[in-house]
Structures are given as structure tokens and as C-alpha cells.
N, C-alpha and C positions, 0 to 999 in steps of 0.2 A: 790104346783102344784097339781091340781086335774082335771082330765078329766072326762067328763060325759060319761056314758056307750055308748050312741048313737054315740058320737064322736069317741070313741075307735073302735066301730064296723065299722063305716064309714072309718076310717083310715085302719083298717085291710082288709076291702073289697078291697080297691084300691091297697094295698100291694099284696094281693093274685091275683088280676086281672093282675097286671104288671108281677109278677113272673110266673104265668101260661102261659100268652101270650108269654113271652120270651122263656120259656122252650119248649112249644109246637111248636113254630116257628122253634126252633133249631132242634127239632126231625124231623120235616117235611123236612127241608133242608138237614139234615144229611142222610136222606133216599132217597133223590132224586139222580138221576144218573149223572146229568151234570149241568153246569151253565145255568141259565135261564134269558133271557132278559125280563125285565119288561117294561121299556120305552127305546126301542132300546138298544144301548150300554151305554146310560147315567146312567140308573139304572138297575142293574142286581143282581141276587142272585148267589154268587160264594162262595162256602164253603172254609173257612180257619180256621186254629187253631192258637190261639194266646197264647203262654206261658208267655207273658210279660204283662206289664201294659197298661194303656190307650194309644191309638195310637201306640201300639207295642213298647213303650219305655221300656227299661230294667232298673229297679231300683236296680239291684244286686240280693240279696238273694230272693228266692221265698217266704220265710217266711214273708217278708215285704208286699207282696201283700195281704196275709191273715190278717195281723195286720191292714193295712190301711183300708181294707174293713170292718173289724170288728169294728174298732174305728168309722168309718163313719156311719155305721148302728146304732150303739149304740147312738152316738151323735145326729143323725137326729131323732131317735125314741124318745129320751129324749126331744128334742125340740118340736116334734110333739105332745107330751103329754101335752104341755102347750098351744097349739093352739086350738082355738075354731072356727075359720073361716073355713067354709067348703071348699072353694077354696084352701086355703093353705093345708088343710088336704089331698085333692086330689093330689096336687102337691107333697107333702112330701110322700104320699103313693106310688106314681109312682117312685119317686127317690129311696126310700127304697126297693121297690119291684125289681127295676132294679139292685140295688146293690146285693140283695139276689140272683137274677138270675145269675149274673156273679160269685159270690162266690160259688154257687151251682155247676157250671161247674168246677171251680178250685178244689173243694173238690172231685167231682166224677171222673174227668179226668186229673187233673193237668194242664189244659189250658182252655181258653175260646173259645167257638165256635162263630165265626164271619161269616157273610154272605152277608151283604148289601154292595154292591160295587157301588160307584157313581163317575162319572167323564166324561170327554170328551177326547176321544182318550187315549193318554198316561198320561194325567193329571188326576189322580185319587185321591180321598180322601181316607183316611185310611178305610179299611174294618171294619165294625162295626155290631152290632146286635141290637135287640129291647131294650134290657136292657140298652145299651149305649145311645140309643135315649131317653129313659125315663129319664135317669139321666141327660143328657145334656139339653134337652128341659125343663125338670122340674127345673133345676138349673137356667136357663135363665129366665123362667117365674117367679120364686121366687125372683130373683134379681130385675127384672123389677117391679114386684108387690110391693116389699118392698121399692124400691127406689123411684118410681114415684107415684103409685096409692095411697099408704098409705099417702104420703106427701100431695098429692092433696086433700085428704079427710080432712086433718087437717089444711091445709093452702089454703084459698080461692084464693090467688094470683097465685097458680100453676095450677088452673083449666083451 
């Protein structure tokens, strides 16, 4: 496995963009005084603190959250080092940066700062943050890209 220097710089750039965007957004929301409606009550910023895992699900020991994040970051970084496609490097950079954003919160404060609140009336999605969005959207794009786009490039019947 060898990665070209320009690919490594490209990957690191998107990791840093995702990490900084996440951390700066959390600082801004933590310093605001009250919930803010962005699109009526459908999309609003409402500060919450999540000591648990994804979607507020408890996995037991808090040590497990650190282990899972660390293993995920290492595995994705290892995978990213074998990738030469710029689009995949962007996606992996955003996922890794998002994971680093949430683990940074856990290390600093023992919880993750969430603030994006979406839903209609009492039907609300789990409150999340930009790091969660980078991870989720990146994972979906990566799955779609690897499942459909790559196959259609090698198999003309799928075009």
C-alpha cells in the first residue's frame, strides 16, 4: 500500500475541514442563549449533551465509545491510504473528520455536543451534530458509490 503525497494532503485537508467545521459549529451553538428556529420548528438548533453513542443508545461502559471510535478511525484511515480516487478520499476524509470531531468532544467533556433538531411537532429525529451528518452522509455515499457506480463502470449492462 502506497499513497501519493498529493492524495495524503487531499485526505488530510478534508479531515481537517470536517473536524474544524464540526468543532466551530459546536462552539457557536454552546455560546448561544436559546434554541433557534432555522426552518420553522422543522429544523432548529437546540443544544443537548449526549453521553451515549449514536442516536443516544447506551452501549454500557463509556470505555467502549472510545474503543469503537478509535478502531473506526484507524480502520478508515488505513482504507483511505489505499484509495487513489479523489471522490472517495473526500468522502473518507469527511467520515474520519466527523469521527474525530465526536471523539474530541468525548475526550474534552465526556459527552458529545448535539444541536441539530429536526422533525414535525412531537415527531422528532434524534438530535445530532455536523460530525454525525458527515459520518452518516459519507457512509451512505460510499456505499452507493461502491455498490452501484463502480459496478456500472465495469459492467456495461448496469449503465
